[in-house]
LUMGU-49939 format. One line per field, with one value per residue (C-alpha): residue in three letters; x negated, y, z negated. Coordinates in steps of 0.001 Angstrom, whole numbers, plus 524288, in hexadecimal, padded with zeros to 5 digits. Each point is the difference from the previous one (the first is absolute). Layout:
BEGIN
rest: c(ALA | ...) .
X: c(X | ...) .
Y: c(Y | ...) .
Z: c(Z | ...) .
% end
This chain:
BEGIN
rest: c(UNK | UNK | UNK | UNK | UNK | UNK | UNK | UNK | UNK | UNK | UNK | UNK | UNK | UNK | UNK | UNK | UNK | UNK | UNK | UNK | UNK | UNK | UNK | UNK | UNK | UNK | UNK | UNK | UNK | UNK | UNK | UNK | UNK | UNK | UNK | UNK | UNK | UNK | UNK | UNK | UNK | UNK | UNK | UNK | UNK | UNK | UNK | UNK | UNK | UNK | UNK | UNK | UNK | UNK | UNK | UNK | UNK | UNK | UNK | UNK | UNK | UNK | UNK | UNK | UNK | UNK | UNK | UNK | UNK | UNK | UNK | UNK | UNK | UNK | UNK | UNK | UNK | UNK | UNK | UNK | UNK | UNK | UNK | UNK | UNK | UNK | UNK | UNK | UNK | UNK | UNK | UNK | UNK | UNK | UNK | UNK | UNK | UNK | UNK | UNK | UNK | UNK | UNK | UNK | UNK | UNK | UNK | UNK | UNK | UNK | UNK | UNK | UNK | UNK | UNK | UNK | UNK | UNK | UNK | UNK | UNK | UNK | UNK | UNK | UNK | UNK | UNK | UNK | UNK | UNK | UNK | UNK | UNK | UNK | UNK | UNK | UNK | UNK | UNK | UNK | UNK | UNK | UNK | UNK | UNK | UNK | UNK | UNK | UNK | UNK | UNK | UNK | UNK | UNK | UNK | UNK | UNK | UNK | UNK | UNK | UNK | UNK | UNK | UNK | UNK | UNK | UNK | UNK | UNK | UNK | UNK | UNK | UNK | UNK | UNK | UNK | UNK | UNK | UNK | UNK | UNK | UNK | UNK | UNK | UNK | UNK | UNK | UNK | UNK | UNK | UNK | UNK | UNK | UNK | UNK | UNK | UNK | UNK | UNK | UNK | UNK | UNK | UNK | UNK | UNK | UNK | UNK | UNK | UNK | UNK | UNK | UNK | UNK | UNK | UNK | UNK | UNK | UNK | UNK | UNK | UNK | UNK | UNK | UNK | UNK | UNK | UNK | UNK | UNK | UNK | UNK | UNK | UNK | UNK | UNK | UNK | UNK | UNK | UNK | UNK | UNK | UNK | UNK | UNK | UNK | UNK | UNK | UNK | UNK | UNK | UNK | UNK | UNK | UNK | UNK | UNK | UNK | UNK | UNK | UNK | UNK | UNK | UNK | UNK | UNK | UNK | UNK | UNK | UNK | UNK | UNK | UNK | UNK | UNK | UNK | UNK | UNK | UNK | UNK | UNK | UNK | UNK | UNK | UNK | UNK | UNK | UNK | UNK | UNK | UNK | UNK | UNK | UNK | UNK | UNK | UNK | UNK | UNK | UNK | UNK | UNK | UNK | UNK | UNK | UNK | UNK | UNK | UNK | UNK | UNK | UNK | UNK | UNK | UNK | UNK | UNK | UNK | UNK | UNK | UNK | UNK | UNK | UNK | UNK | UNK | UNK | UNK | UNK | UNK | UNK | UNK | UNK | UNK | UNK | UNK | UNK | UNK | UNK | UNK | UNK | UNK | UNK | UNK | UNK | UNK | UNK | UNK | UNK | UNK | UNK | UNK | UNK | UNK | UNK | UNK | UNK | UNK | UNK | UNK | UNK | UNK | UNK | UNK | UNK | UNK | UNK | UNK | UNK | UNK | UNK | UNK | UNK | UNK | UNK | UNK | UNK | UNK | UNK | UNK | UNK | UNK | UNK | UNK | UNK | UNK | UNK | UNK | UNK | UNK | UNK | UNK | UNK | UNK | UNK | UNK | UNK | UNK | UNK | UNK | UNK | UNK | UNK | UNK | UNK | UNK | UNK | UNK | UNK | UNK | UNK | UNK | UNK | UNK | UNK | UNK | UNK | UNK | UNK | UNK | UNK | UNK | UNK | UNK | UNK | UNK | UNK | UNK | UNK | UNK | UNK | UNK | UNK | UNK | UNK | UNK | UNK | UNK | UNK | UNK | UNK | UNK | UNK | UNK | UNK | UNK | UNK | UNK | UNK | UNK | UNK | UNK | UNK | UNK | UNK | UNK | UNK | UNK | UNK | UNK | UNK | UNK | UNK | UNK | UNK | UNK | UNK | UNK | UNK | UNK | UNK | UNK | UNK | UNK | UNK | UNK | UNK | UNK | UNK | UNK | UNK | UNK | UNK | UNK | UNK | UNK | UNK | UNK | UNK | UNK | UNK | UNK | UNK | UNK | UNK | UNK | UNK | UNK | UNK | UNK | UNK | UNK | UNK | UNK | UNK | UNK | UNK | UNK | UNK | UNK | UNK | UNK | UNK | UNK | UNK | UNK | UNK | UNK | UNK | UNK | UNK | UNK | UNK | UNK | UNK | UNK | UNK | UNK | UNK | UNK | UNK) .
X: c(7F532 | 7F317 | 7FA74 | 7F269 | 7F96A | 7F7C9 | 7F1F7 | 7F305 | 7FA2B | 7F31C | 80582 | 80C38 | 80CEC | 80318 | 80E0E | 8042D | 7FC1E | 808FA | 80D4B | 7FA6E | 7FF5B | 80DAE | 804FC | 7F8EE | 805EC | 80D6C | 7FDC3 | 7F7FB | 80066 | 80014 | 7F39D | 7FFAE | 7F4B6 | 7F546 | 7F22C | 8043D | 80C1D | 7F649 | 7F625 | 80ABE | 80543 | 7F300 | 7FDE5 | 80CC7 | 7FC6A | 7F2BA | 7FFCF | 8069B | 7FBA5 | 7F223 | 7FBEB | 807AA | 7FBDD | 7F3B7 | 7F79D | 7FAB7 | 7FD9A | 7F6C6 | 7FB9C | 7F8D1 | 7FB10 | 7F9CC | 80106 | 80090 | 7FBC4 | 80D7F | 8007C | 7F652 | 80A5B | 80CC3 | 7F7DA | 7FAFD | 80D91 | 8061D | 7F625 | 8032E | 80E72 | 7FF0A | 7F93F | 8090C | 80B54 | 7FBDE | 7FFAF | 80DCA | 804FF | 7FD2B | 807C7 | 80B2E | 80339 | 7FEEA | 8067D | 80932 | 80816 | 801EB | 7F599 | 7F3B5 | 7F390 | 80724 | 80454 | 7F585 | 7F894 | 808DD | 801B1 | 7F111 | 7F97A | 807D3 | 8094D | 7F3F5 | 7FA6B | 80E07 | 802E1 | 7F3E1 | 8037C | 80E3B | 7FB94 | 7F4B9 | 80B8C | 8058B | 7F378 | 8029F | 80E05 | 80450 | 7F318 | 7FF0A | 80DA3 | 7FC30 | 7F4BE | 8085F | 80A73 | 7F433 | 7FB90 | 80E94 | 7FEAB | 7F4DD | 804B5 | 80D1B | 7FA19 | 7F72D | 80B59 | 807BA | 7F570 | 7FECE | 80D53 | 7FE76 | 80517 | 7F55C | 8016F | 7F919 | 7F32D | 8040A | 80AD5 | 7FA6C | 7F47A | 7FBDE | 7F5B7 | 7F38E | 804C1 | 80236 | 80E92 | 8097A | 8078D | 80240 | 80F56 | 800F1 | 7F92D | 8098B | 80C22 | 7FDFB | 7FC0E | 80CA9 | 80799 | 7FA19 | 802DA | 80E49 | 800DB | 7FA53 | 80A78 | 80A17 | 7FB25 | 7FE50 | 7F56C | 7F9EC | 80562 | 7F50A | 8041A | 7FF5B | 7F11B | 7FC78 | 80395 | 7F840 | 7F3CC | 802EA | 7FE68 | 7F2A7 | 7FA3B | 80517 | 7FAA7 | 7F17B | 80019 | 8027C | 7F5EC | 7F60A | 80387 | 7FDF1 | 7F460 | 7F613 | 7FF2B | 7FB3A | 7F6BB | 7F41E | 7F27F | 7F902 | 80C49 | 7F9FF | 7F2BA | 7FC13 | 8088E | 7FE22 | 7FDA6 | 80393 | 7F94E | 806F0 | 8034D | 80B90 | 800AD | 7FBED | 80318 | 803E2 | 8077E | 807F1 | 802D1 | 8058E | 809AD | 80211 | 803DA | 80E4F | 8022A | 8008D | 80988 | 80D05 | 7F749 | 80565 | 80B7E | 7FADA | 7FBF4 | 80D65 | 805F4 | 7F953 | 80B7A | 807C9 | 7F319 | 80069 | 7F317 | 7FB72 | 7F1D6 | 7FE52 | 808C4 | 7FBB9 | 7F2CA | 80337 | 80ADE | 7F741 | 7F381 | 804F8 | 8093F | 7F461 | 7F6CB | 80ABA | 801A1 | 7F0F7 | 7FCF8 | 80BAF | 7FBF2 | 7F19F | 805DB | 80837 | 7F33C | 7F8C4 | 80914 | 8004B | 7F25F | 7FC41 | 80AF9 | 7FD36 | 7F458 | 7FF5B | 7F505 | 8017A | 801D5 | 7F489 | 7FD5C | 7F6B5 | 7F5B0 | 80245 | 807B4 | 80B9C | 80C45 | 808F8 | 80C6C | 80C58 | 7F7A1 | 80284 | 7F3CE | 80249 | 80C81 | 7F97B | 7F3E8 | 80B2A | 805D0 | 7F3ED | 7FD71 | 80DB8 | 7FF69 | 7F2F8 | 808CF | 7F953 | 808B1 | 80501 | 7F7B7 | 805B3 | 7FCFD | 807A5 | 80BF1 | 80D36 | 80479 | 7F365 | 8044B | 809F3 | 7F6F3 | 7F62E | 80B25 | 80338 | 7F067 | 7FCE5 | 80C6F | 80ACF | 807CC | 80D57 | 7FAF4 | 7F8B4 | 80F04 | 8049D | 7F635 | 805D7 | 80C80 | 7FC15 | 7F8B7 | 80D43 | 808F5 | 7F71C | 7F9F2 | 80C17 | 8017D | 7F238 | 8042E | 80B93 | 7F9E2 | 7F581 | 80925 | 80911 | 7F501 | 7FC6A | 80F79 | 7FE44 | 7F376 | 80599 | 80C8A | 7F924 | 7F80B | 80B76 | 806D8 | 7F3DF | 801D7 | 7F200 | 808D1 | 80BC1 | 80AEF | 807DC | 7F5B4 | 8084A | 80D51 | 807DE | 808DB | 80EB5 | 80379 | 7F3A7 | 7FA45 | 7F26F | 7F772 | 800E7 | 7F90E | 7F3C2 | 801D3 | 8017A | 7F4CC | 7F774 | 80575 | 7FCD6 | 7F0F6 | 7FEC0 | 805F6 | 7F733 | 7F3EC | 80431 | 801E9 | 7F209 | 7F6AA | 7F8EB | 802B0 | 7F125 | 7FFEA | 80C9B | 7FC07 | 7F454 | 8059F | 80A0D | 7F517 | 7FA94 | 80C85 | 8013B | 7F1DC | 7FEA0 | 80E97 | 7F98D | 7F328 | 8091A | 80746 | 7F474 | 7FAFF | 80CE6 | 7FEB0 | 7F318 | 8025E | 80C3D | 7F9CE | 7F6E8 | 80BFD | 80A78 | 7F7A7 | 80AB4 | 80BB5 | 806A0 | 7FBA1 | 80707 | 7F394 | 7F468 | 7F42F | 7F49F | 7F3D0 | 804CC | 7F223 | 7FC83 | 80CEA | 801D5 | 7F3B2 | 7FFF2 | 80D92 | 7FC68 | 7F2EF | 80613 | 80A02 | 7F67E | 7F799 | 80A53 | 80441 | 7F267 | 7FEDB | 80CA8 | 7FDB5 | 7FC21 | 80DFA | 80781 | 7F789 | 80362 | 80F33 | 7FEE2 | 7F844 | 807F8 | 80E79 | 7FAC1 | 7FD73 | 80C33 | 805FD | 7FA0D | 80558 | 80DEC | 7FD02 | 7FB3E | 80849 | 80D23 | 7FF4F | 7FA3C | 80916 | 80B4A | 7FC65 | 808CE | 7F448 | 7FA1C | 80D3A | 80151 | 80B6D | 7FEFC | 80619 | 7FF80 | 80210 | 8081A | 80A96 | 80181 | 7FEC2 | 80F2B | 7FD88 | 7FAFF | 7F1C2 | 7FF66 | 7F66E | 7F311 | 7F85B | 7F8E5 | 7F117 | 7F70A | 802A2 | 80CE8 | 80D07 | 809A5 | 80618 | 80FA9 | 808E3 | 80213 | 803F0 | 7F7A1) .
Y: c(BEF68 | 7FC45 | 7F537 | 7FAC7 | 7F795 | 80610 | 7FF36 | 7FFB3 | 80F04 | 80468 | 7F9CA | 7F8C4 | 802B7 | 80929 | 80653 | 7FD07 | 80B33 | 7FC10 | 80114 | 80C51 | 804CD | 7FC58 | 80907 | 80A54 | 7FC3D | 80172 | 80D0B | 8061B | 80E40 | 808CD | 8063D | 80DA0 | 805AF | 806B1 | 803E8 | 80D27 | 7F980 | 7F681 | 80944 | 80837 | 7F3B5 | 7FD5C | 80D57 | 8005E | 7F35E | 8036E | 80E1A | 7FEFA | 7FC34 | 7FDC9 | 80C74 | 804EC | 7F9C8 | 7FAC2 | 80B7B | 80334 | 7F0B6 | 7FE9B | 80D9F | 7FA84 | 7F46B | 80631 | 80ECD | 80734 | 7F3F0 | 7FB3B | 804C0 | 7F536 | 7F6EF | 8051F | 7FC0F | 7F14A | 7FD03 | 8059E | 7F6EA | 7F3DA | 80282 | 80290 | 7F1A0 | 7F82E | 80778 | 7FB45 | 7F2A0 | 80134 | 8038E | 7F564 | 7F6B9 | 80AC4 | 7FEE6 | 7F0A6 | 7FFA2 | 8098F | 7FCA2 | 80289 | 7FB89 | 8096C | 7F8B3 | 7F4BC | 7FB6F | 80284 | 7F869 | 7F4B1 | 7FDC4 | 7FFE6 | 7FAC6 | 7FA10 | 7FFC5 | 80209 | 809B1 | 807FB | 7FE57 | 8060B | 80AFE | 8025E | 7FEF8 | 80BD0 | 806DA | 80217 | 8077D | 808AC | 80233 | 7FF96 | 805E9 | 809A8 | 80474 | 8010E | 80940 | 8086C | 80017 | 80506 | 8093F | 8067A | 80194 | 80738 | 808DD | 8015F | 80244 | 80AAF | 80848 | 7FEE5 | 8066A | 809FA | 80325 | 8004C | 7F17B | 7F95B | 7F0B1 | 7FA57 | 7FAAB | 7F393 | 7FE9A | 80426 | 7F6E8 | 7F1D1 | 7FC01 | 802AC | 80E67 | 8015D | 7FE5C | 7F52B | 7FD30 | 806D1 | 803A8 | 805B1 | 7F442 | 7F691 | 80904 | 8005F | 7F16D | 7FC47 | 808FE | 7FB5E | 7F1E2 | 80525 | 80503 | 7F41D | 7F644 | 809F6 | 7FDC0 | 80E70 | 80094 | 80B60 | 80319 | 8029D | 8109E | 80008 | 7F9E1 | 80974 | 80A89 | 7FADB | 7FE01 | 80EBC | 8046E | 7F919 | 804BB | 80D88 | 8019D | 7FA17 | 80875 | 80BF6 | 7FAA4 | 7FFA1 | 80E70 | 804AA | 7FA1E | 800A9 | 80F59 | 7FF7E | 7F387 | 80106 | 7F9E9 | 7FF71 | 7F674 | 7F64C | 7FD9F | 7F76D | 7F897 | 7F22C | 8003A | 7F110 | 7F9C3 | 7F5AF | 7F488 | 7FE1A | 80CAE | 806E3 | 800A4 | 7F1B8 | 7FF2F | 80C69 | 7FB3C | 7F2E5 | 80758 | 80A0C | 7F4B6 | 80129 | 80C6C | 7F95F | 7F504 | 80044 | 7FEA6 | 7F2AD | 8073C | 8017D | 7F0C5 | 7FBED | 80930 | 7F970 | 7F70D | 80CD0 | 8060D | 80275 | 7FB25 | 7FBED | 7FD9B | 80BF7 | 8083D | 7F7E7 | 80391 | 80DB5 | 800BF | 7FB27 | 806DE | 80BC1 | 80058 | 7F9EF | 80B8C | 80B09 | 7FBF9 | 7FFED | 80D0A | 8048F | 7FA6A | 80538 | 80E2E | 7FDC7 | 7FB22 | 80BAF | 809EE | 7F8C1 | 800ED | 80BC1 | 807AA | 7FA1E | 7F699 | 7F050 | 7FDCF | 7F3BF | 80109 | 7FA0F | 7FC19 | 805E1 | 7F4F8 | 80491 | 7F47F | 80152 | 7FB40 | 7F754 | 805C8 | 7FD5C | 7FD17 | 80520 | 804BF | 80923 | 80498 | 80430 | 80818 | 8066E | 8042A | 80626 | 806A3 | 806FD | 801E8 | 807E7 | 8092F | 7FB9B | 7FCBA | 7F273 | 7F81A | 7FA4E | 7F224 | 80282 | 8021B | 7F907 | 80803 | 8038F | 806C4 | 807DD | 80312 | 80415 | 80B62 | 8053C | 80093 | 8079A | 80AEF | 7F892 | 7FD10 | 7FF52 | 7F872 | 7F6BA | 7FEDD | 7FD2C | 7F4CC | 7F8DD | 80197 | 7FB49 | 7F2E3 | 80031 | 7FE74 | 7F8E5 | 7F3A0 | 7FA70 | 7FB5D | 7F97D | 7F9A6 | 7FA56 | 7FB1B | 7F988 | 7F87C | 7FC46 | 7FA46 | 7F76D | 7FBD5 | 7FA6D | 7F979 | 7F9B4 | 7FDAD | 7FA38 | 7F62B | 7FB38 | 7FCF2 | 7F7AD | 7F866 | 80546 | 80843 | 7FCD6 | 800F8 | 8078E | 80B11 | 800FF | 800CA | 80A0B | 80906 | 7FC94 | 80E51 | 8086A | 7F566 | 802AC | 7F6C8 | 804EF | 7F504 | 802CA | 80DF8 | 80086 | 7F8B3 | 80803 | 80C43 | 7FAF6 | 7FD52 | 80DB3 | 806CA | 7F951 | 8033E | 80D41 | 80170 | 7FE10 | 7FEE9 | 80B98 | 802C5 | 7FF2B | 7F13B | 7FD9A | 80346 | 7F899 | 7F24C | 80390 | 80027 | 7F3D3 | 7F8F2 | 8088B | 7FBEB | 7F205 | 7FF11 | 80810 | 7F6EF | 7F567 | 80488 | 8042F | 7F1CE | 7FAD1 | 80770 | 7F937 | 7F24B | 7FF80 | 8042B | 7F444 | 7F796 | 8050C | 808AF | 7FEA1 | 8044B | 80D01 | 80B90 | 80D55 | 80754 | 7F936 | 805D8 | 80506 | 7FA53 | 7F7BF | 7F989 | 80DCD | 806AB | 7F3CE | 7FD99 | 80E22 | 8009A | 7F472 | 8065A | 80BE2 | 7FBE9 | 7F774 | 80BB0 | 8094B | 7F62F | 7FE65 | 80D20 | 8018C | 80078 | 7F428 | 7FE77 | 8021E | 7F550 | 7F758 | 8021F | 7FADA | 7F474 | 7FC61 | 803A8 | 7F693 | 7F517 | 80177 | 7FF7D | 7F4DE | 7F8C7 | 8047E | 7F970 | 7F40E | 7FD3B | 804D1 | 8061F | 7F425 | 7F5E5 | 807FB | 80611 | 7FE87 | 7FF30 | 7F3F9 | 7F921 | 80182 | 808AF | 80B7D | 80C63 | 80B8E | 80C70 | 80B05 | 7FDC8 | 7F1DE | 80401 | 7FC3C | 7F2C0 | 7F369 | 7FE20 | 7F4B6 | 7F467 | 7FD3F | 7F48A | 7FDF8 | 80086 | 7F48A | 7FA2A | 80A4D | 7FA14 | 7FF67 | 80C5E | 80230 | 80C23 | 80A7B | 80CF0 | 80A99) .
Z: c(FB073 | 80234 | 7F62F | 7FE94 | 7F503 | 7F65F | 80505 | 7F5DC | 8004F | 7FA41 | 7F24E | 80274 | 803F9 | 80AEE | 80107 | 80E12 | 8098E | 80926 | 7F6BC | 7FDFB | 80B31 | 8025A | 7F701 | 807F8 | 80CA3 | 7F99E | 7FA54 | 80B6A | 7FFF9 | 80B38 | 80443 | 7FE32 | 7F87C | 807CA | 7FA93 | 7F9CE | 7FA15 | 7F9C9 | 7FC48 | 7F7B3 | 7FB6B | 7F9BE | 7FB72 | 7F8BD | 7F98C | 7FB72 | 7FC7F | 7F1E7 | 7F318 | 7FF4A | 80400 | 7F518 | 7F49F | 802ED | 80437 | 7F1EF | 7FF33 | 80C34 | 7FAD6 | 7F29E | 80781 | 80CC6 | 7FCFB | 80CC1 | 806F4 | 7FE25 | 80ED7 | 8030E | 7F8FF | 8070D | 80CED | 7FB18 | 7FB98 | 80DAD | 8066D | 7F970 | 801A5 | 80E28 | 8024C | 7F67F | 8076C | 80D47 | 7FA3E | 7F962 | 80C95 | 80778 | 7F560 | 7FF8C | 80DF4 | 80009 | 7F300 | 7FFBF | 7F501 | 7F0A8 | 7F65C | 8046C | 7FE8C | 7F7EF | 80CB7 | 8072B | 7F7C7 | 7FE70 | 80EB0 | 801ED | 7F413 | 7F845 | 7F3FD | 7F497 | 806B6 | 803B2 | 7F19C | 7FBDE | 809C8 | 7FB1F | 7F220 | 80383 | 805F1 | 7F3A3 | 7FB83 | 80C23 | 7FE54 | 7F1EE | 7FA80 | 80BB5 | 7FB60 | 7F287 | 80388 | 80832 | 7F57E | 7F676 | 80B08 | 80172 | 7F095 | 8007E | 80923 | 7F8DE | 7F40D | 804F1 | 80690 | 7F3D8 | 7F8B5 | 80AC9 | 7FCB9 | 7F0D3 | 7FD76 | 7F7A8 | 7FFBB | 7F4C4 | 8033E | 7F99F | 8097B | 80C28 | 7FFA6 | 7FD45 | 7F5C4 | 807D3 | 8030A | 7F0CB | 7FF87 | 7FD1E | 80C7F | 80CA8 | 7FDDB | 80D7B | 8069D | 7F8F9 | 80368 | 80DD1 | 8023F | 7F836 | 80853 | 80D1D | 7FBAF | 7FF66 | 80BB5 | 8059A | 7F999 | 80354 | 80E22 | 80399 | 80C62 | 8045C | 80E1E | 80AB4 | 7FFCD | 7F176 | 80130 | 80AB4 | 7F789 | 7F435 | 808D3 | 8062A | 7F27A | 7FBE2 | 80D57 | 7FE0A | 7F217 | 80377 | 80BBB | 7F759 | 7F5D8 | 80B18 | 803D8 | 7F37E | 7FB04 | 80BD2 | 800E0 | 7F1C2 | 80261 | 7F8AE | 8050D | 7F3FC | 7FA20 | 809DE | 7FA00 | 7FC32 | 80AA0 | 7FA97 | 7F15B | 7FD36 | 809AA | 80A1F | 7F66E | 7F6E7 | 7F939 | 80D75 | 80DF9 | 8032F | 7F235 | 802A6 | 80E86 | 7F91F | 7F738 | 80BE2 | 807B4 | 7F9C4 | 80647 | 80CF2 | 7FC96 | 80908 | 80C62 | 8046D | 8019D | 80E66 | 7FFCD | 7FD3E | 80A5D | 809BC | 80515 | 802EE | 80715 | 80EE3 | 8047F | 7F302 | 8051E | 80363 | 7F658 | 7F30C | 7FE8F | 804E4 | 7F49B | 7F56E | 802E4 | 803BD | 7F2F6 | 7F799 | 805F8 | 7FFAB | 7F254 | 7FC03 | 80500 | 7F95F | 7F2E8 | 8027F | 8017D | 7F2D1 | 7F9EA | 80572 | 7FA98 | 7F27B | 7FE1D | 805F5 | 7F904 | 7F17A | 8015D | 7FE36 | 7F695 | 7F752 | 7F193 | 7F938 | 7F1B7 | 7F709 | 80625 | 80D8C | 80409 | 8089B | 7F902 | 80592 | 8065D | 7F641 | 7F560 | 7F291 | 7FF9D | 80B75 | 7FA56 | 7F449 | 806F0 | 80860 | 7F2FF | 7FA86 | 80D79 | 7FE5F | 7F340 | 80287 | 8088E | 80DCD | 80AC2 | 800DC | 8093E | 80BBF | 7FBB0 | 7F23D | 806BD | 800F5 | 80B80 | 8064C | 80C7C | 7F843 | 7F5C9 | 8094E | 80674 | 7F2A2 | 7FD75 | 80A6F | 7FD74 | 806E7 | 7F3DA | 8063B | 80D17 | 7F715 | 7F9E3 | 80DA5 | 801B2 | 7F40D | 8055C | 80CAC | 7F7B9 | 7F80C | 80B57 | 808F3 | 7F641 | 7FB99 | 80D02 | 80192 | 7F276 | 80812 | 80B35 | 7F83F | 7F810 | 80ABA | 805F3 | 7F33F | 7FFF9 | 80D03 | 7FEEA | 7F4D8 | 806B0 | 80B9A | 7F66D | 7F6D7 | 80D51 | 8042C | 7F2DC | 7FAC1 | 7F500 | 7F85A | 80961 | 7F4FC | 80530 | 80D5F | 7FA64 | 805E0 | 7F827 | 80399 | 800BF | 8027C | 809F1 | 7FB41 | 7FA39 | 7F2C5 | 7F6DC | 8077E | 8007B | 7F03F | 7FEF8 | 8086F | 7F97E | 7F1C0 | 80568 | 805E1 | 7F3D7 | 7F689 | 807A4 | 8032C | 7F1C2 | 7FB83 | 80999 | 80616 | 80DDD | 80504 | 7F9C6 | 805BA | 80D4A | 80003 | 7FB15 | 80B01 | 80AA0 | 7FBE8 | 80409 | 80C75 | 80388 | 7FDDF | 8080C | 80B7B | 7FED2 | 801BC | 80CFF | 804EB | 7FEA8 | 8048B | 80D8F | 800B7 | 7FC42 | 809F3 | 80B66 | 7FF63 | 7FB0C | 80B00 | 808F2 | 80B6A | 7F728 | 80517 | 7F825 | 80370 | 7F926 | 8010E | 7F725 | 80819 | 7FDE8 | 7F581 | 7FE01 | 7FB0E | 7F985 | 7F846 | 7FA16 | 7FD44 | 7F9B3 | 7F6E7 | 7FD6C | 7FC63 | 7F6AC | 7FABE | 7FC9A | 7FAF9 | 7F80C | 7F913 | 7FE9B | 7F8D9 | 7EF65 | 7F9D0 | 7F86C | 80D06 | 806B9 | 7F53E | 80101 | 80C16 | 7FD24 | 7F30F | 80718 | 80AD6 | 7F602 | 7FA6C | 80D03 | 8035B | 7F1DE | 803EA | 80E3E | 7FBB8 | 7F396 | 80636 | 80CF9 | 807AD | 7FD3C | 804FE | 80B43 | 80C2D | 80984 | 7F74E | 7FCE5 | 810A9 | 7FE62 | 80BAA | 7FAA2 | 80AC5 | 7F936 | 80630 | 80950 | 7FA5E | 7F1BB | 7FCEE | 8067A | 7FA04 | 80200 | 80B48 | 7FD57 | 806F1 | 80021 | 7F369 | 7FEC5 | 7FF5A | 7F1B2 | 7FD10 | 7FAB3 | 80AA2 | 80187 | 7FDD8 | 80128 | 7F50B | 7FEC2 | 8018C) .
% end
C-alpha cells in the first residue's frame, strides 16, 4: 500500500493522493463503456425530479423565458462536468467532491465541501419528497380522495405539516437501514417510466401550443426573480450528471468518450427539457402571479399561496405557477384527465427512487467523513445484522423528514443548489490547482482547455449562486459558519490525517489504518482502530 506524508495544501493538511490512488489500483475496473453507453447513463441519471417539480417555480421567476434558464443551467453543468471528470478519473473512489478536494486543496476546504454536500443530498432529498407529495395529493384528489390542506403542505402553503412527504421520507430511511438496494434493472425501468411519461407530455401538449402564451417572453428581467434566478433553481434538474464523470474509470478511451457522454447527455436533456417547457407554456401559459402593486411574488411564499387561492376561488383555471403537480395539471387542463393521472402515477412510482439515491449519497459522504475522523466515529458504525451504516442513515432520515415536513419544494431546491454550486466550484478550482501543483501525474481524462473551462465553471457556479434568493444564499453562509465551528471545535483535533494516521477507504476499509510520517509540528502518531 502506498504511503506518503500529508503535505501542506492551499489551506493546510492534504490527504495523500498516492494513498487514495493505491485504493483505486486495487479495485480497478474493466473498461467496457463507450460513448453511447455513457450518454445513456447520463440521460438516465439527469432526467428526473427537477423537471417534474420545478417547472412551476421556474415559470413564476422567468415566465416563458424559463426556456433560456434551462440552457444557462445546462451550460454551467457542462463545464463543471468536464472539470469533475478529470478528478473522477484520477481519484475513482467514494467521497465525491469531498475526496477530490481533500486530495488537492486540503482538509479545511474538503470539510467545507463535505459540509456543503449535506445541503445537496439531504436537503435535495427533502425537495424530492415534497415534490412527490404534490403529485400524490393531486392524484388522490383526481380520484376523489381529498387530503386536508393542513396535512398536505407546510406552513408557507397554508397547512401545518406535509404528511405524505414525512411518510415517504421515513419509509425510505427504513429501507436504507434494512439494506434494500435498487437493482440496475429496476433503476432502468424507473428511468424508462420517466422518459415515456415526459415524451407523452411533449406529444400531447405541442399540438395545442398557443403562441400568445409566449409573450411577454421575459416578464421579470434577468435577475434573481428573472431568467438567471430561474436557472439557479432549475440547476436542480441537472444534478446527477456526475454519474458520467465517476464512470471514467470504466470507460474505453476516456479522453474521447467522457466528453461525448457528458456533453451528449446534457445536450439531450436540455433539448428534452426545452420541449417539455415549451409544451407546458404553450398549452397553459406561464404568466407569473403578482400582487396588487404588480410586483412578482416569491415562489413558495405565503403571499403567492394566498394569491393563487384567490385566483382559483374566482373560477379561473389554476395557473401553471401555482400548481404543486405542474405537468399533470397541464394535461388535465387541456382535457386529458386520465393521462394527467398517469403522469401523477409516473411521478408516484419514480420519484421515491430519487429520494433513496440522494439519501444513500448523503450517508456515504457522512460515512467517509466519519471514517476520516472528521465526524464522530459512531456515525460510521455498521449494523451487526443489516450491515448498513444505520446510525448515520437514521440521522440523515430525521433531517430529511423534518425539512420535508415544513418547507416548500422551491426553497428546498434552492438550498440544495447552494451547496451543490459551492461543491462544483471547488472541484473546478481543484482541477486548476492540481494541474499546476502536479502537472506530470497520469490523468486518464484531461479537461480540455482547462485554463478556459475551469474559470468558466467557477464563474458560472458563482453567478448562479449569487442569483439564488437571499435566504438560500444565507443558508449556505450560516451553514458554512456552523461547519467551521464544528471543524475547529471538534474535527480538526480528531482528524486522522492531522494525527498522521492514514486511512485508505474502500478495499481496505476493514483493516486498521497505517501510520505515516507526521506533519511538521504534529504529535508522533500511533496505531488505532478506524
